[in-house]
Structures are given as structure tokens and as C-alpha cells.
LUMDO-171727 format. One record per residue (C-alpha): x, y, z. Coordinates in nm, 2 decimals. Layout:
<sites>
{site {X Y Z}}
...
</sites>
This chain:
<sites>
{site {-2.09 2.64 -1.73}}
{site {-1.73 2.73 -1.60}}
{site {-1.44 2.56 -1.77}}
{site {-1.29 2.25 -1.61}}
{site {-0.99 2.33 -1.38}}
{site {-0.77 2.06 -1.23}}
{site {-0.51 2.09 -0.95}}
{site {-0.22 1.84 -0.92}}
{site {-0.04 1.81 -0.59}}
{site {0.30 1.64 -0.59}}
{site {0.48 1.54 -0.28}}
{site {0.83 1.45 -0.41}}
{site {0.96 1.37 -0.06}}
{site {0.65 1.19 0.07}}
{site {0.82 0.87 0.20}}
{site {1.11 1.05 0.37}}
{site {0.90 1.32 0.53}}
{site {0.66 1.06 0.66}}
{site {0.94 0.91 0.86}}
{site {1.06 1.25 0.97}}
{site {0.71 1.33 1.11}}
{site {0.70 1.00 1.30}}
{site {1.06 0.99 1.44}}
{site {1.13 1.33 1.60}}
{site {1.45 1.19 1.75}}
{site {1.63 1.13 1.41}}
{site {1.97 1.30 1.39}}
{site {1.97 1.61 1.17}}
{site {2.13 1.58 0.83}}
{site {2.09 1.37 0.52}}
{site {1.81 1.11 0.54}}
{site {1.70 0.86 0.28}}
{site {1.44 0.58 0.24}}
{site {1.57 0.27 0.07}}
{site {1.40 -0.03 -0.10}}
{site {1.53 -0.36 -0.23}}
{site {1.55 -0.36 -0.61}}
{site {1.71 -0.66 -0.79}}
{site {1.90 -0.76 -0.48}}
{site {2.04 -0.41 -0.40}}
{site {1.93 -0.14 -0.17}}
{site {1.83 0.17 -0.38}}
{site {1.73 0.51 -0.26}}
{site {1.36 0.58 -0.33}}
{site {1.31 0.91 -0.13}}
{site {1.53 1.16 0.04}}
{site {1.51 1.49 0.23}}
{site {1.63 1.83 0.13}}
{site {1.97 1.79 0.30}}
{site {2.04 1.46 0.11}}
{site {1.95 1.63 -0.22}}
{site {2.19 1.92 -0.13}}
{site {2.46 1.66 -0.07}}
{site {2.42 1.53 -0.43}}
{site {2.21 1.22 -0.37}}
{site {1.93 1.13 -0.61}}
{site {1.65 0.88 -0.62}}
{site {1.75 0.55 -0.78}}
{site {2.11 0.57 -0.65}}
{site {2.25 0.27 -0.47}}
{site {2.27 0.31 -0.09}}
{site {2.64 0.21 -0.08}}
{site {2.72 0.51 -0.32}}
{site {2.51 0.74 -0.10}}
{site {2.71 0.63 0.22}}
{site {3.03 0.69 0.03}}
{site {2.92 1.05 -0.05}}
{site {2.77 1.11 0.29}}
{site {2.93 0.91 0.58}}
{site {2.67 1.03 0.83}}
{site {2.37 0.93 0.61}}
{site {2.06 0.80 0.80}}
{site {1.85 0.54 0.61}}
{site {1.52 0.36 0.68}}
{site {1.35 0.08 0.49}}
{site {1.05 0.17 0.27}}
{site {0.71 0.08 0.38}}
{site {0.47 0.08 0.08}}
{site {0.16 0.00 0.28}}
{site {0.22 0.28 0.53}}
{site {0.30 0.52 0.25}}
{site {-0.02 0.44 0.07}}
{site {-0.22 0.48 0.39}}
{site {-0.05 0.82 0.44}}
{site {-0.14 0.93 0.09}}
{site {-0.50 0.83 0.17}}
{site {-0.49 1.05 0.48}}
{site {-0.37 1.34 0.26}}
{site {-0.66 1.27 0.02}}
{site {-0.90 1.32 0.31}}
{site {-0.72 1.64 0.41}}
{site {-0.75 1.77 0.05}}
{site {-1.13 1.73 0.07}}
{site {-1.14 2.07 0.24}}
{site {-1.06 2.23 -0.09}}
{site {-1.27 2.02 -0.33}}
{site {-1.51 1.72 -0.30}}
{site {-1.35 1.56 -0.61}}
{site {-1.02 1.43 -0.50}}
{site {-0.84 1.13 -0.64}}
{site {-0.51 0.97 -0.56}}
{site {-0.22 0.96 -0.81}}
{site {0.00 0.69 -0.66}}
{site {0.26 0.68 -0.53}}
{site {0.31 1.04 -0.43}}
{site {0.04 1.27 -0.57}}
{site {-0.32 1.39 -0.56}}
{site {-0.55 1.52 -0.83}}
{site {-0.83 1.77 -0.75}}
{site {-1.11 1.89 -0.97}}
{site {-1.16 2.25 -0.84}}
{site {-1.41 2.36 -1.10}}
{site {-1.63 2.62 -0.92}}
{site {-1.43 2.59 -0.59}}
{site {-1.15 2.85 -0.63}}
{site {-1.37 3.16 -0.57}}
{site {-1.45 3.03 -0.22}}
{site {-1.09 3.09 -0.13}}
{site {-1.04 3.42 -0.31}}
{site {-0.91 3.29 -0.64}}
{site {-0.68 3.02 -0.77}}
{site {-0.35 3.19 -0.67}}
{site {-0.47 3.25 -0.31}}
{site {-0.60 2.89 -0.30}}
{site {-0.26 2.76 -0.41}}
{site {-0.09 2.97 -0.15}}
{site {-0.32 2.84 0.12}}
{site {-0.25 2.48 0.02}}
{site {0.13 2.55 0.03}}
{site {0.10 2.70 0.38}}
{site {-0.09 2.39 0.50}}
{site {0.17 2.16 0.37}}
{site {0.45 2.37 0.52}}
{site {0.28 2.34 0.86}}
{site {0.25 1.96 0.80}}
{site {0.62 1.94 0.72}}
{site {0.56 1.83 0.36}}
{site {0.74 1.95 0.05}}
{site {0.48 2.03 -0.22}}
{site {0.49 2.11 -0.59}}
{site {0.16 2.20 -0.75}}
{site {0.02 2.26 -1.10}}
{site {-0.31 2.40 -1.21}}
{site {-0.45 2.38 -1.56}}
{site {-0.77 2.30 -1.76}}
{site {-0.68 1.93 -1.80}}
{site {-0.56 1.66 -1.56}}
{site {-0.26 1.57 -1.77}}
{site {-0.15 1.94 -1.80}}
{site {-0.18 1.99 -1.43}}
{site {0.03 1.68 -1.36}}
{site {0.29 1.80 -1.60}}
{site {0.32 2.15 -1.46}}
{site {0.35 2.02 -1.10}}
{site {0.64 1.79 -1.19}}
{site {0.82 1.98 -1.47}}
{site {0.74 2.35 -1.45}}
{site {1.04 2.42 -1.23}}
{site {1.29 2.22 -1.44}}
{site {1.47 2.31 -1.76}}
{site {1.26 2.22 -2.06}}
{site {1.55 2.04 -2.22}}
{site {1.63 1.84 -1.91}}
{site {1.96 2.02 -1.85}}
{site {2.11 1.88 -2.17}}
{site {2.30 2.08 -2.42}}
{site {2.16 2.10 -2.77}}
{site {2.50 2.04 -2.92}}
{site {2.54 1.69 -2.78}}
{site {2.60 1.43 -3.05}}
{site {2.40 1.16 -2.88}}
{site {2.09 1.38 -2.88}}
{site {2.08 1.44 -3.25}}
{site {1.90 1.25 -3.52}}
{site {2.11 1.01 -3.72}}
{site {2.07 1.23 -4.03}}
{site {2.27 1.51 -3.86}}
{site {2.54 1.30 -3.70}}
{site {2.74 1.28 -4.02}}
{site {2.76 1.65 -4.04}}
{site {2.83 1.71 -3.67}}
{site {3.20 1.61 -3.71}}
{site {3.25 1.89 -3.97}}
{site {3.15 2.17 -3.72}}
{site {3.45 2.33 -3.54}}
{site {3.41 2.30 -3.16}}
{site {3.41 2.62 -2.97}}
{site {3.71 2.51 -2.76}}
{site {3.92 2.51 -3.08}}
{site {3.82 2.86 -3.19}}
{site {3.46 2.81 -3.31}}
{site {3.16 3.00 -3.20}}
{site {3.01 2.87 -2.87}}
{site {2.68 2.69 -2.91}}
{site {2.37 2.90 -2.82}}
{site {2.17 2.71 -2.56}}
{site {1.80 2.72 -2.63}}
{site {1.63 2.97 -2.40}}
{site {1.28 2.88 -2.29}}
{site {1.08 3.07 -2.03}}
{site {1.00 2.88 -1.72}}
{site {0.64 2.77 -1.75}}
{site {0.41 2.90 -1.48}}
{site {0.27 2.66 -1.23}}
{site {-0.08 2.79 -1.30}}
{site {-0.20 2.79 -1.66}}
{site {-0.47 3.04 -1.73}}
{site {-0.80 2.91 -1.87}}
{site {-0.76 2.83 -2.24}}
{site {-0.38 2.86 -2.23}}
{site {-0.30 2.49 -2.17}}
{site {-0.12 2.45 -2.50}}
{site {0.11 2.74 -2.44}}
{site {0.18 2.64 -2.08}}
{site {0.29 2.28 -2.15}}
{site {0.47 2.34 -2.49}}
{site {0.82 2.40 -2.35}}
{site {0.80 2.10 -2.11}}
{site {0.99 1.78 -2.18}}
{site {0.81 1.49 -2.34}}
{site {0.84 1.30 -2.01}}
{site {0.57 1.54 -1.88}}
{site {0.31 1.34 -2.09}}
{site {0.33 1.04 -1.85}}
{site {0.48 0.81 -2.12}}
{site {0.67 0.49 -2.06}}
{site {1.05 0.51 -2.05}}
{site {1.08 0.33 -2.39}}
{site {0.86 0.59 -2.57}}
{site {1.05 0.88 -2.40}}
{site {1.39 0.74 -2.51}}
{site {1.26 0.69 -2.86}}
{site {1.13 1.04 -2.89}}
{site {1.46 1.19 -2.76}}
{site {1.66 0.97 -2.99}}
{site {1.51 1.14 -3.30}}
{site {1.53 1.49 -3.15}}
{site {1.18 1.53 -3.02}}
{site {1.26 1.66 -2.67}}
{site {0.98 1.90 -2.59}}
{site {0.60 1.88 -2.62}}
{site {0.60 2.16 -2.87}}
{site {0.79 1.94 -3.11}}
{site {0.50 1.70 -3.11}}
{site {0.21 1.94 -3.15}}
{site {0.25 1.99 -3.53}}
{site {0.33 1.63 -3.62}}
{site {0.08 1.40 -3.80}}
{site {-0.09 1.18 -3.54}}
{site {-0.09 0.87 -3.76}}
{site {0.28 0.86 -3.80}}
{site {0.34 0.94 -3.44}}
{site {0.12 0.66 -3.32}}
{site {0.27 0.41 -3.57}}
{site {0.63 0.48 -3.46}}
{site {0.59 0.55 -3.09}}
{site {0.26 0.38 -3.00}}
{site {-0.10 0.49 -2.96}}
{site {-0.04 0.57 -2.59}}
{site {0.18 0.86 -2.70}}
{site {-0.10 1.02 -2.90}}
{site {-0.36 0.94 -2.63}}
{site {-0.15 1.11 -2.36}}
{site {-0.09 1.41 -2.58}}
{site {-0.47 1.44 -2.65}}
{site {-0.55 1.41 -2.28}}
{site {-0.30 1.68 -2.19}}
{site {-0.45 1.92 -2.45}}
{site {-0.81 1.83 -2.36}}
{site {-0.90 1.66 -2.69}}
{site {-0.97 1.33 -2.51}}
{site {-1.15 1.37 -2.18}}
{site {-0.99 1.24 -1.86}}
{site {-1.23 1.30 -1.57}}
{site {-1.13 1.28 -1.20}}
{site {-1.28 0.98 -1.04}}
{site {-1.29 1.05 -0.66}}
{site {-1.23 0.75 -0.43}}
{site {-1.54 0.64 -0.24}}
{site {-1.50 0.65 0.14}}
{site {-1.40 0.30 0.23}}
{site {-1.60 0.10 0.47}}
{site {-1.32 -0.04 0.68}}
{site {-1.32 -0.31 0.94}}
{site {-1.00 -0.31 1.14}}
{site {-0.89 -0.37 1.50}}
{site {-0.55 -0.32 1.65}}
{site {-0.37 -0.36 1.98}}
{site {-0.07 -0.18 2.11}}
{site {0.16 -0.38 2.34}}
{site {0.33 -0.23 2.64}}
{site {0.64 -0.45 2.58}}
{site {0.77 -0.60 2.25}}
{site {0.69 -0.96 2.17}}
{site {0.83 -1.21 1.92}}
{site {0.71 -1.56 2.00}}
{site {0.44 -1.72 1.78}}
{site {0.25 -1.82 2.09}}
{site {0.24 -1.46 2.21}}
{site {0.13 -1.34 1.86}}
{site {-0.15 -1.59 1.85}}
{site {-0.27 -1.49 2.20}}
{site {-0.30 -1.13 2.07}}
{site {-0.49 -1.25 1.76}}
{site {-0.73 -1.45 1.99}}
{site {-0.83 -1.12 2.14}}
{site {-0.85 -0.92 1.82}}
{site {-1.04 -1.17 1.60}}
{site {-1.36 -1.18 1.81}}
{site {-1.37 -0.80 1.81}}
{site {-1.34 -0.80 1.43}}
{site {-1.62 -1.06 1.42}}
{site {-1.85 -0.84 1.62}}
{site {-1.79 -0.54 1.39}}
{site {-1.85 -0.75 1.07}}
{site {-2.16 -0.92 1.20}}
{site {-2.30 -0.58 1.31}}
{site {-2.27 -0.46 0.95}}
{site {-2.39 -0.79 0.80}}
{site {-2.06 -0.84 0.62}}
{site {-1.81 -1.13 0.60}}
{site {-1.44 -1.10 0.54}}
{site {-1.31 -1.24 0.21}}
{site {-0.95 -1.12 0.24}}
{site {-0.77 -1.04 0.56}}
{site {-0.44 -0.87 0.62}}
{site {-0.25 -0.89 0.95}}
{site {0.01 -0.62 1.01}}
{site {0.29 -0.65 1.26}}
{site {0.46 -0.32 1.35}}
{site {0.81 -0.36 1.48}}
{site {1.00 -0.14 1.72}}
{site {1.24 -0.02 1.45}}
{site {0.95 0.15 1.27}}
{site {0.92 -0.12 1.00}}
{site {0.63 -0.34 0.94}}
{site {0.56 -0.69 0.81}}
{site {0.23 -0.84 0.71}}
{site {0.06 -1.15 0.60}}
{site {-0.25 -1.18 0.38}}
{site {-0.49 -1.46 0.36}}
{site {-0.81 -1.53 0.16}}
{site {-1.12 -1.71 0.25}}
{site {-1.31 -1.93 0.01}}
{site {-1.64 -1.79 0.13}}
{site {-1.71 -1.46 0.32}}
{site {-1.71 -1.53 0.69}}
{site {-1.66 -1.34 1.02}}
{site {-1.59 -1.66 1.22}}
{site {-1.25 -1.64 1.40}}
{site {-1.23 -2.02 1.38}}
{site {-1.21 -1.99 1.00}}
{site {-0.94 -1.72 1.01}}
{site {-0.72 -1.84 1.29}}
{site {-0.57 -2.16 1.13}}
{site {-0.49 -1.97 0.81}}
{site {-0.31 -1.70 1.00}}
{site {-0.12 -1.96 1.20}}
{site {0.01 -2.12 0.88}}
{site {0.18 -1.79 0.78}}
{site {0.32 -1.67 1.11}}
{site {0.65 -1.85 1.04}}
{site {0.71 -1.59 0.76}}
{site {0.72 -1.31 1.02}}
{site {1.06 -1.19 1.14}}
{site {1.01 -1.02 1.48}}
{site {1.35 -0.85 1.47}}
{site {1.39 -0.64 1.79}}
{site {1.02 -0.71 1.88}}
{site {0.67 -0.64 1.77}}
{site {0.48 -0.36 1.96}}
{site {0.16 -0.34 1.76}}
{site {-0.07 -0.59 1.58}}
{site {-0.35 -0.48 1.34}}
{site {-0.61 -0.70 1.16}}
{site {-0.79 -0.55 0.86}}
{site {-1.07 -0.70 0.65}}
{site {-0.94 -0.57 0.32}}
{site {-1.22 -0.73 0.12}}
{site {-1.56 -0.80 0.26}}
{site {-1.89 -0.90 0.11}}
{site {-2.25 -0.90 0.25}}
{site {-2.37 -1.22 0.42}}
{site {-2.74 -1.28 0.41}}
{site {-2.93 -1.47 0.67}}
{site {-3.14 -1.77 0.55}}
{site {-3.49 -1.83 0.67}}
{site {-3.59 -2.20 0.73}}
{site {-3.94 -2.32 0.66}}
{site {-3.94 -2.62 0.90}}
{site {-3.73 -2.87 1.09}}
{site {-3.67 -3.09 0.79}}
{site {-3.55 -2.81 0.58}}
{site {-3.34 -2.67 0.86}}
{site {-3.17 -3.01 0.91}}
{site {-3.10 -3.05 0.54}}
{site {-2.95 -2.70 0.52}}
{site {-2.75 -2.75 0.83}}
{site {-2.60 -3.07 0.69}}
{site {-2.52 -2.90 0.36}}
{site {-2.37 -2.60 0.53}}
{site {-2.14 -2.83 0.74}}
{site {-2.02 -3.00 0.42}}
{site {-1.97 -2.67 0.24}}
{site {-1.78 -2.53 0.54}}
{site {-1.54 -2.83 0.54}}
{site {-1.47 -2.78 0.17}}
{site {-1.43 -2.40 0.22}}
{site {-1.18 -2.46 0.50}}
{site {-0.98 -2.70 0.27}}
{site {-0.97 -2.45 -0.01}}
{site {-0.87 -2.18 0.24}}
{site {-0.57 -2.39 0.37}}
{site {-0.46 -2.47 0.01}}
{site {-0.51 -2.11 -0.09}}
{site {-0.29 -1.99 0.20}}
{site {-0.01 -2.19 0.04}}
{site {-0.07 -2.15 -0.33}}
{site {-0.31 -1.86 -0.36}}
{site {-0.69 -1.88 -0.41}}
{site {-0.65 -1.79 -0.78}}
{site {-0.45 -2.12 -0.83}}
{site {-0.76 -2.33 -0.73}}
{site {-0.99 -2.37 -1.03}}
{site {-1.29 -2.58 -1.11}}
{site {-1.50 -2.67 -1.41}}
{site {-1.82 -2.47 -1.42}}
{site {-2.10 -2.59 -1.64}}
{site {-2.17 -2.38 -1.95}}
{site {-2.48 -2.36 -2.17}}
{site {-2.35 -2.52 -2.48}}
{site {-2.40 -2.86 -2.65}}
{site {-2.05 -2.84 -2.80}}
{site {-1.83 -3.08 -2.61}}
{site {-1.53 -2.85 -2.57}}
{site {-1.76 -2.56 -2.46}}
{site {-1.96 -2.76 -2.21}}
{site {-1.76 -2.63 -1.92}}
{site {-1.55 -2.33 -1.84}}
{site {-1.26 -2.29 -1.60}}
{site {-1.33 -2.06 -1.30}}
{site {-1.17 -1.98 -0.97}}
{site {-1.31 -2.23 -0.73}}
{site {-1.33 -1.98 -0.44}}
{site {-1.52 -1.72 -0.64}}
{site {-1.75 -1.94 -0.86}}
{site {-2.12 -1.95 -0.76}}
{site {-2.27 -2.29 -0.68}}
{site {-2.39 -2.47 -1.00}}
{site {-2.77 -2.51 -1.02}}
{site {-3.00 -2.62 -1.30}}
{site {-2.73 -2.81 -1.49}}
{site {-2.83 -3.13 -1.66}}
{site {-2.58 -3.39 -1.76}}
{site {-2.56 -3.49 -2.13}}
{site {-2.76 -3.80 -2.22}}
{site {-2.44 -3.98 -2.34}}
{site {-2.12 -4.03 -2.14}}
{site {-1.85 -3.78 -2.20}}
{site {-1.47 -3.85 -2.20}}
{site {-1.25 -3.77 -1.91}}
{site {-0.99 -3.60 -2.13}}
{site {-1.04 -3.38 -2.43}}
{site {-0.78 -3.26 -2.68}}
{site {-0.78 -3.09 -3.02}}
{site {-0.91 -3.33 -3.28}}
{site {-0.64 -3.55 -3.43}}
{site {-0.68 -3.72 -3.77}}
{site {-0.74 -4.09 -3.78}}
{site {-0.63 -4.31 -4.07}}
{site {-0.97 -4.45 -4.18}}
{site {-1.12 -4.44 -4.53}}
{site {-1.34 -4.14 -4.57}}
{site {-1.68 -4.31 -4.52}}
{site {-1.91 -4.29 -4.21}}
{site {-1.91 -4.67 -4.15}}
{site {-1.67 -4.75 -3.86}}
{site {-1.42 -5.02 -3.97}}
{site {-1.27 -5.29 -3.76}}
{site {-0.93 -5.13 -3.74}}
{site {-0.77 -4.79 -3.77}}
{site {-0.43 -4.61 -3.74}}
{site {-0.38 -4.33 -3.49}}
{site {-0.07 -4.17 -3.35}}
{site {0.15 -4.40 -3.55}}
{site {0.00 -4.72 -3.42}}
{site {-0.26 -4.97 -3.54}}
{site {-0.57 -5.02 -3.33}}
{site {-0.83 -5.29 -3.36}}
{site {-1.19 -5.21 -3.27}}
{site {-1.31 -5.44 -2.99}}
{site {-1.65 -5.28 -2.94}}
{site {-1.82 -4.95 -3.04}}
{site {-2.12 -4.75 -2.91}}
{site {-2.29 -4.48 -3.12}}
{site {-2.33 -4.28 -3.32}}
{site {-2.42 -3.96 -3.14}}
{site {-2.48 -3.67 -3.38}}
{site {-2.37 -3.32 -3.28}}
{site {-2.43 -3.02 -3.50}}
{site {-2.22 -2.71 -3.50}}
{site {-2.34 -2.37 -3.37}}
{site {-2.46 -2.23 -3.69}}
{site {-2.48 -1.87 -3.55}}
{site {-2.10 -1.88 -3.48}}
{site {-1.81 -1.92 -3.73}}
{site {-1.59 -2.16 -3.53}}
{site {-1.29 -2.27 -3.73}}
{site {-1.28 -2.60 -3.55}}
{site {-1.63 -2.69 -3.67}}
{site {-1.61 -2.60 -4.03}}
{site {-1.61 -2.97 -4.11}}
{site {-1.99 -2.98 -4.05}}
{site {-2.19 -3.24 -3.87}}
{site {-2.01 -3.49 -3.65}}
{site {-2.11 -3.85 -3.56}}
{site {-1.94 -3.95 -3.23}}
{site {-1.85 -4.31 -3.14}}
{site {-1.72 -4.46 -2.81}}
{site {-1.47 -4.71 -2.93}}
{site {-1.29 -4.97 -2.72}}
{site {-0.97 -5.09 -2.88}}
{site {-0.79 -5.42 -2.85}}
{site {-0.53 -5.24 -2.64}}
{site {-0.79 -5.16 -2.37}}
{site {-0.82 -4.80 -2.45}}
{site {-1.16 -4.62 -2.48}}
{site {-1.14 -4.34 -2.73}}
{site {-1.39 -4.09 -2.86}}
{site {-1.39 -4.09 -3.24}}
{site {-1.61 -3.89 -3.47}}
{site {-1.67 -3.88 -3.84}}
{site {-1.70 -3.52 -3.98}}
{site {-1.94 -3.51 -4.28}}
{site {-1.76 -3.21 -4.44}}
{site {-1.87 -2.86 -4.51}}
{site {-1.61 -2.58 -4.55}}
{site {-1.35 -2.85 -4.50}}
{site {-1.33 -3.21 -4.63}}
{site {-1.48 -3.51 -4.45}}
{site {-1.28 -3.75 -4.24}}
{site {-1.23 -3.93 -3.91}}
{site {-1.08 -3.77 -3.60}}
{site {-1.00 -3.87 -3.23}}
{site {-1.13 -3.61 -2.98}}
{site {-1.07 -3.76 -2.64}}
{site {-1.03 -4.06 -2.41}}
{site {-1.24 -4.21 -2.13}}
{site {-1.11 -4.34 -1.80}}
</sites>
């Protein structure tokens, strides 16, 4: 069996070059894509001219305009960029059937057994680069035995291993060496100039079995670590991957986290990291291009009235129902706004979707006008037809479906404002323990309850953690007790109801053993749920567990 080979494709200027492909009339010169971050416009992608002018990603737009007065900027569109990356994933399928996305700007290919079809790995890499050049895309690629090593070579093989920093910088040294750093004579005052570490530029293609040697001179950022771990490693002088190879794994994990060791093992092939190709999505989408831009809500709803029936036809033909719908409004300035809505039950009926879309249209800013509307069923589920046995059963099911539809529409309207995840319900659970008799589930996604039997004795409306009650420790219920700092007289009582703990579980709350529950009506008009714990791992006593309406 041939060894595993992975190819990483990185498009460092993906967002900017997507705009350049669409807008052929853009003025030549520096071009950037900006996004709002913490109330400021920040550069997220740029073309080669902007990089040559000294601009970098993460720089505020105002600083970029100060450096380049003729700078052209466009707003970022994450949805369109993700769709463009998906298009590139389908294009990469010509080289390997195992292609996965590495958001936001990369692809991973498992090319095991595929390179010989193109004349070898080097020729295959050159062919991919020529394709990207024809597409107008900047590409960096890396090829290695593991996914992590290929990712590292694609992004860091062309950069200095030390990140462009001098090894004599005080802030890069460990604390133990800082006290001795002031004793060295600086080369500007007659001392010997520092010798910068020389590391050979790693190749973009690591030969089979040479992964360790290929990634050793790369910076620790090539291990796909979080910024805090990278800063901690550099702070103690561990700047390259080769500095980590001979260290004890236990100490490395204890100080910098287990994720650091896991990423290192994945890059070296000790821990497997297979490529999971994305399944071809079954998409249901309709769109309409408009001859003239529109902006009024009435006009937008008229467009949706023509699109939703077509979406219904496509869904019903496949036996599916939309569960989540996104409506995209493309504006004339090449930007896009969208609204998303969720349905409590899968449905293809336009009458169920139209009111929810109308509730969110006020959030859309038309700007200079909207010239395209697209409706996508981003989540859909199968809808099964029901077979009726007779007229009586058909009538009963029709009545039940009408009631369920009204409830689903109500949940959909509330979910459009708050989110469907905010709507919860109590779903019956199979347990005789009072606090485990129901579990909280999302109302829109919980299946209908069936086969649930109510407990033989009334249960309180509110439950809380058992609170001690000042009663002598004997099972007989007295005529008065003290709870929450107040004296209560017993007007009437019903019980007891004995509930045993789940002996197969060690629940800390039930270590007091058997419980005898009483429904107690006090002289203040309160109906409380008291119980006497007979004692087991803990001592016996009286507690208040809830209150009735």
C-alpha cells in the first residue's frame, strides 16, 4: 500500500481576487477587502499591489488610505467567499476524489495513488499552479505525508523560519538569560555582530518519509496552534518546530496545553488525521435577476411571491421540506445582505415561509438598489406522506394537523424574533425521580411525546434543590415547622408517597436514602412539597422540595 500523501492549497488573496474576477472595471492599483472588527474597518485581504505598497492584513483601513491615497476597498462578503471556496473544491476534484475545505481560504487533497496519473508530484503541482494562474488566483501549495505538514509547508515554507526576528532581541529570550544579556557588548559599540541563524528554506514538497526534516525549521505557528500557545512558546525561546521535537511530551502538554502535543503528533503522523471529503450537497435554491434595481418592501415581496412557489415545486418533487431558509439580496454595489429564518416543522408551503420573511425585511438596507434575490433551503428534511384508513381517521388527522400547524406557525413567528433555540419545552423522561421526570429540549426539534403516563400523585409546579426544614428528625409530620426563617402551621397534609433512589446510580442528592413525600397546606395558604429522608450515607431529616400552584 503506498504511503499517504496530502496536498494543501492555500489562496492567500482569495477574497480580493474574487472581487477582481467579478469587477473587471476596477481601477488598477492597490485593492483591499475590509470587514468590521470591534467597530473599525480592518483589512482582511489585499492584492499584490497593495502588499508591495506595505499594507498587511489586520491593518486599519484609515492607515491604509494614509499610505496609499488611491486605495480601492470593498466590503467583505463571507457567504460569497465560502461559496467561491466550495466552487474551487469542485474544481480540485479533477486531481483527487478526496477534497476537503480548510476555511476560510484553503483546500486539502488526499492524492495517495493519484500523482502518477499526472506524471509525478512535481508535474502535478505545476499543473495546479498553471490552472490557478489562468483563473487569476494566487496559490501557495505544500505536499507531505500528513495533513498538518502539508498545511505548514503551504503557509510557511517561503517565510523565514524565525519569522524575520533577530536572535539577539531581548524580548525573545528566556527570563534566565535576560540578566546576562546586559553584560554583552553591543556590536554598534565595538562588539562582534550577532550571527543570525541560517536555515535552509524548506521545500514545498516533502519527500515520502522526510516529514520531520521538512517541517523542523518552520516556526511553531505552522502547527495550527492558538495565538496564546504560540506566544507562550516564543516567550520561553521555543521558536521553531525542531525546538519541540526532543522535549518531553508530558511537560509540554502541562505547560502549553494538550492541543500543542496533539498538533505536533498530527504533523509528524503519530496521530492520524484523515481527510474527510465533503459530500455533494443536495441544494434547493431559486433566484431572480432584476432588469432594474428595486428597494421597496412591496417590490421585494412581489419577487418572493414568484420564487417561493418554484422552491415549493422543487422540494415537493424530492419529498423534502425546508427547515431553515436563507434569502439573499444582492445589491448593485456588489455587496449582499441576507436574512435567515427557521421553521418549527419541515415544510415546503410558501404560506408558512412568507410571513416569517416579511417580519425580517425591515432589516434589509437596499442601498443603491437590489438587482438579484435568491432563496435557498439551507436545511431540509424528508417529509413522508400519511396513509389514511378511513373517513373518521382522515378527519381526526386533519383536525390534529390543523392544530399542529397553528402551533408551528406560532413557534416560527416567535423564533424569527428570538431564535428557535430559545424556545424550549419539557419532554417526558423515563425516570421516577421527580427532578428527572422531564428534560428540557428545543420545542421546534423535539419529537411529539407518546406513551407517557402521568404519575399517580400530583406533582408540584416548581421544583428547587431540597432545602432543610426545622422539624424534629422523626417521620411523623408535626403541626408546625420552620422554613426559610418563618414559622408555618400545618393546615392539612396528604401523603406519604414513598420514592426510592436509583440504586444503580450514585446520585449525591439521593444519598439520604428513601423519601416519604407529603403535600402540605400551611396556614399561610401555601402548598408545599415536603419529604422525610430516612437516612443512608447522610443523616435523616426533613426537606422542602417544591411548591404547588
